C-alpha positions as CSV (number, residue, x, y, z in Angstrom):
1,M,0.0,0.0,0.1
2,H,1.5,3.8,-0.6
3,T,1.1,6.4,0.7
4,G,1.0,10.5,1.0
5,R,-0.3,9.9,-2.7
6,V,-3.1,7.5,-5.7
7,A,-0.1,5.1,-7.2
8,F,-1.4,2.2,-8.5
9,T,-5.6,2.1,-9.4
10,L,-7.2,-1.9,-10.0
11,T,-9.1,-1.8,-13.5
12,I,-11.7,-4.0,-14.3
13,D,-13.4,-4.4,-17.3
14,C,-16.8,-6.0,-17.3
15,G,-18.5,-7.5,-20.3
16,G,-20.6,-10.4,-21.1
17,G,-18.1,-12.7,-22.8
18,G,-15.3,-11.8,-20.2
19,I,-13.5,-9.9,-17.6
20,K,-10.7,-8.0,-18.3
21,G,-8.2,-6.0,-15.7
22,S,-4.8,-4.7,-15.1
23,V,-3.2,-2.4,-12.8
24,L,-2.5,1.7,-13.9
25,D,-0.3,3.9,-12.8
26,E,-1.9,8.1,-11.9
27,A,-0.4,8.7,-15.5
28,G,-2.6,5.8,-17.6
29,T,0.4,3.1,-17.9
30,M,-0.5,0.0,-17.8
31,R,1.5,-1.9,-14.5
32,A,0.8,-5.4,-16.1
33,Q,-0.4,-7.1,-19.1
34,P,-4.4,-7.1,-18.8
35,I,-5.8,-10.4,-17.3
36,R,-8.9,-12.0,-19.1
37,V,-11.3,-14.2,-17.1
38,P,-14.8,-15.7,-19.3
39,T,-17.2,-14.3,-17.6
40,P,-19.5,-17.3,-15.8
41,Y,-22.6,-17.9,-14.7
42,P,-24.7,-18.7,-13.7
43,L,-24.0,-14.9,-12.3
44,P,-25.6,-14.0,-9.4
45,P,-23.8,-10.9,-6.9
46,D,-21.7,-12.8,-4.6
47,L,-20.5,-14.7,-6.9
48,F,-19.8,-11.7,-9.1
49,V,-17.6,-10.1,-6.0
50,K,-15.6,-13.5,-5.8
51,T,-14.6,-13.5,-9.4
52,L,-13.0,-9.8,-9.5
53,V,-11.1,-9.8,-6.2
54,M,-9.5,-13.8,-8.1
55,L,-8.9,-11.7,-10.2
56,G,-7.4,-9.1,-8.5
57,E,-5.0,-10.6,-7.3
58,Q,-3.1,-12.7,-10.1
59,L,-1.6,-8.7,-10.7
60,P,0.2,-5.9,-8.7
61,N,-1.3,-4.5,-5.0
62,A,-3.6,-0.9,-6.0
63,D,-4.2,2.2,-4.2
64,R,-8.0,1.4,-5.1
65,V,-10.6,0.0,-7.1
66,T,-12.3,2.1,-10.8
67,V,-14.6,-1.0,-11.8
68,G,-17.1,-1.0,-15.3
69,M,-19.9,-3.3,-15.2
70,P,-22.8,-2.9,-18.3
71,G,-26.2,-1.8,-17.5
72,M,-28.1,1.0,-15.1
73,I,-24.9,2.0,-12.2
74,R,-26.7,4.5,-9.9
75,H,-24.6,5.7,-7.0
76,G,-23.1,2.6,-7.4
77,V,-25.2,0.9,-7.3
78,V,-26.9,-1.6,-9.5
79,V,-30.4,-0.4,-11.2
80,A,-30.7,-3.3,-14.0
81,T,-28.0,-5.7,-15.4
82,P,-29.2,-7.3,-19.3
83,H,-26.1,-10.3,-18.9
84,Y,-26.0,-11.6,-16.1
85,V,-29.6,-11.9,-15.0
86,T,-29.3,-14.6,-17.8
87,R,-29.0,-18.9,-16.6
88,S,-26.3,-19.0,-19.2
89,G,-25.2,-15.5,-21.0
90,P,-26.2,-12.9,-22.8
91,R,-29.6,-14.4,-25.3
92,T,-30.8,-16.8,-22.4
93,K,-33.0,-16.3,-20.6
94,V,-33.8,-13.9,-18.4
95,D,-33.8,-15.8,-14.9
96,P,-36.1,-14.0,-12.3
97,E,-33.9,-14.7,-10.1
98,L,-31.0,-12.8,-9.9
99,V,-32.7,-9.9,-11.8
100,D,-34.3,-10.1,-7.4
101,L,-30.5,-10.2,-7.2
102,W,-28.7,-7.9,-8.7
103,H,-31.2,-4.6,-8.6
104,G,-30.6,-2.7,-6.0
105,F,-27.0,-4.8,-5.1
106,D,-24.6,-2.5,-3.8
107,A,-22.3,-3.2,-6.0
108,R,-19.4,-0.5,-4.7
109,T,-19.3,-1.0,-0.7
110,A,-19.7,-4.4,-1.6
111,L,-16.4,-4.7,-4.0
112,A,-14.6,-1.9,-1.9
113,E,-14.9,-4.3,1.2
114,A,-14.1,-7.3,-0.4
115,F,-10.9,-5.1,-1.7
116,G,-10.6,-3.2,0.7
117,L,-9.5,-0.3,-0.6
118,P,-11.8,2.5,-2.2
119,T,-14.0,1.2,-4.9
120,L,-15.4,3.1,-8.1
121,V,-18.6,1.2,-10.0
122,L,-20.2,2.5,-12.7
123,N,-21.0,2.4,-16.0
124,D,-19.1,-0.5,-18.9
125,A,-18.7,2.2,-21.2
126,E,-18.8,5.6,-19.0
127,V,-15.3,4.0,-17.6
128,H,-14.5,3.5,-21.4
129,G,-15.4,6.8,-22.1
130,A,-12.7,8.2,-19.3
131,G,-10.0,7.6,-20.9
132,V,-10.4,8.8,-24.5
133,V,-12.7,12.2,-24.4
134,A,-11.2,15.1,-24.9
135,G,-12.5,17.3,-22.5
136,T,-13.7,20.2,-25.1
137,G,-17.9,20.0,-26.1
138,C,-20.5,17.5,-25.8
139,E,-18.4,14.0,-26.6
140,L,-20.8,10.6,-27.3
141,V,-19.4,7.4,-26.1
142,L,-20.3,4.3,-27.7
143,T,-18.3,0.5,-27.7
144,L,-19.7,-1.8,-29.9
145,G,-19.3,-5.2,-27.7
146,T,-22.1,-8.3,-26.6
147,G,-23.9,-5.0,-26.9
148,L,-24.7,-1.2,-27.2
149,G,-22.3,1.1,-24.7
150,C,-23.4,4.5,-24.2
151,A,-21.6,7.5,-21.8
152,L,-22.5,11.4,-22.4
153,F,-19.8,14.1,-21.9
154,D,-19.9,16.8,-21.0
155,G,-17.1,19.7,-20.7
156,G,-15.3,16.3,-19.7
157,E,-17.8,16.0,-17.1
158,L,-20.0,12.5,-17.6
159,A,-24.1,12.8,-17.3
160,P,-26.0,11.0,-15.5
161,H,-26.0,8.1,-17.6
162,M,-29.1,6.4,-20.3
163,E,-29.3,3.3,-20.8
164,M,-28.9,3.6,-25.1
165,S,-28.8,-0.4,-26.1
166,Q,-32.4,-0.8,-24.4
167,A,-34.5,1.3,-26.4
168,P,-35.9,0.3,-29.3
169,I,-34.7,1.0,-32.3
170,R,-37.5,-0.9,-35.2
171,W,-40.2,-2.2,-33.4
172,G,-39.5,-5.8,-31.3
173,T,-35.8,-5.3,-32.0
174,S,-34.0,-3.2,-28.8
175,Y,-30.1,-1.6,-30.2
176,D,-28.6,-3.8,-28.1
177,T,-29.7,-6.9,-30.9
178,Y,-29.5,-4.3,-33.9
179,I,-25.4,-4.3,-33.8
180,G,-24.7,-6.6,-31.4
181,E,-22.6,-9.6,-31.6
182,H,-25.3,-11.8,-32.5
183,E,-26.2,-10.0,-35.1
184,R,-22.0,-9.1,-36.5
185,R,-20.9,-12.7,-36.4
186,R,-25.0,-13.7,-38.5
187,L,-25.0,-10.9,-40.4
188,G,-21.1,-10.1,-41.5
189,D,-18.7,-7.5,-40.6
190,A,-19.6,-5.4,-44.4
191,L,-23.5,-5.4,-43.8
192,W,-23.1,-5.0,-40.5
193,S,-21.4,-1.8,-40.5
194,R,-24.1,-0.7,-42.4
195,R,-26.2,-0.8,-39.1
196,V,-23.5,1.2,-36.8
197,R,-23.6,3.7,-39.6
198,N,-27.8,4.0,-39.8
199,V,-27.7,4.0,-35.6
200,I,-24.5,7.0,-35.7
201,E,-26.9,8.4,-39.1
202,G,-30.3,8.5,-36.5
203,L,-28.4,9.5,-33.0
204,R,-26.6,12.5,-34.7
205,P,-29.7,15.0,-34.9
206,V,-30.3,13.1,-31.3
207,F,-27.1,14.5,-29.3
208,L,-25.9,17.4,-32.1
209,W,-23.0,15.5,-31.0
210,D,-19.4,18.0,-31.4
211,R,-17.8,14.5,-31.5
212,V,-18.6,10.7,-31.1
213,F,-16.4,8.0,-29.5
214,L,-16.4,4.1,-30.9
215,G,-14.7,1.7,-29.1
216,G,-15.2,-1.6,-27.8
217,G,-13.8,-4.4,-28.8
218,N,-16.2,-4.8,-32.3
219,S,-15.7,-1.2,-32.4
220,R,-11.9,-1.6,-35.2
221,L,-13.6,-4.1,-37.5
222,I,-16.3,-1.4,-39.1
223,T,-15.2,-1.3,-42.5
224,P,-13.0,1.5,-43.8
225,A,-15.8,2.3,-46.0
226,Q,-17.9,2.7,-44.2
227,L,-16.4,4.0,-41.4
228,A,-15.6,6.6,-44.3
229,K,-19.3,7.6,-44.1
230,M,-19.8,8.9,-40.9
231,G,-17.6,11.6,-41.2
232,D,-14.4,13.3,-39.7
233,D,-16.1,13.5,-35.8
234,V,-16.4,10.6,-35.6
235,I,-13.3,9.0,-34.7
236,V,-12.4,4.4,-33.2
237,V,-10.6,4.7,-30.5
238,P,-9.0,1.1,-29.1
239,N,-11.0,-1.1,-26.6
240,T,-8.1,-0.8,-24.6
241,A,-9.6,2.4,-23.3
242,G,-12.0,0.3,-20.8
243,I,-9.3,-0.3,-18.5
244,V,-7.3,3.1,-19.7
245,G,-9.6,4.6,-17.8
246,G,-10.4,3.6,-14.9
247,V,-7.5,6.3,-13.5
248,R,-9.0,9.3,-14.8
249,A,-12.5,7.6,-13.8
250,W,-11.5,9.4,-11.0
251,T,-12.1,13.4,-11.5
252,L,-14.5,13.5,-13.9
253,G,-16.6,15.3,-11.5
254,Q,-20.3,12.8,-11.0
255,E,-18.1,9.5,-10.5
256,T,-21.1,8.8,-7.3
257,R,-23.6,8.9,-10.5
C-alpha cells in the first residue's frame, strides 16, 4: 500500500463474455499485462464479487479500484444489468431470481469491502469514455461489443447515464440486438457496419455532438468504407480504453452517479 498519494489503480472491465483487468499508474500506463477470464454464468452478485477479487489477486497491489460493468449504475448501486441476470449468458433466458438479486445491489460497497480499498463502480462505457474524451464540448461514447454501451460527456463532465442499449430502434428490436455481437456474426462485418452507420446517422440529430467515439471490441471491425461515410467527427478508439479510463474516472466530477 502506498501512502501520501494514489499511485496505482486496479481497473476491471466487466463484459458479457469476459472480465479483464490491469493495474495502472497515475499517468494511466498499465503496470501489468491485462488478465482476462470468461464471465461465469449464472452470475449472482456474490460470485461476481468473488470473480473480481480473484482476478485482482493475480495483479500487482493497488491503492484503489475502478470497476466498469454493463447496465444502469447509480451511485455505485445496480438498478439493472442486462447480461448478468441471464442463466447462461447474453441472449439466454432471464432468471427472475437473478433479477431480484441484482436490483439494488450495492456493488461499490460490496467490492470496497472485498478489496479493502476505495472503489468506484460505473457503467463500463463511462469508464471507457473516461479514457478517450478530450474534455471539451459534447462528446458521446458508444461501445460495440456484446451489445451497445453509451456514455455522454459535456466539457469532460459525465452526464447521467442512459441505457440506450435497451431502447427500441425498430419494432421489437433494441439497439443491443440490432448491432450486438450476435448480429455481427450473423450478418458479417460489411452488413453489420452498415447498421452501425445507420445508428450513427439516427443518433446525430438527437445529440448534436461535437465528436463521437466508437470503442469496444467490435469497433475495429467497422469497414473503412462505412467509417469514411460517418464523418470526421466519428473516431474509433482502442478497446483498451475500458481499462485505461480507470484512472481518469476518479476525476470526472460525477463519479457518484
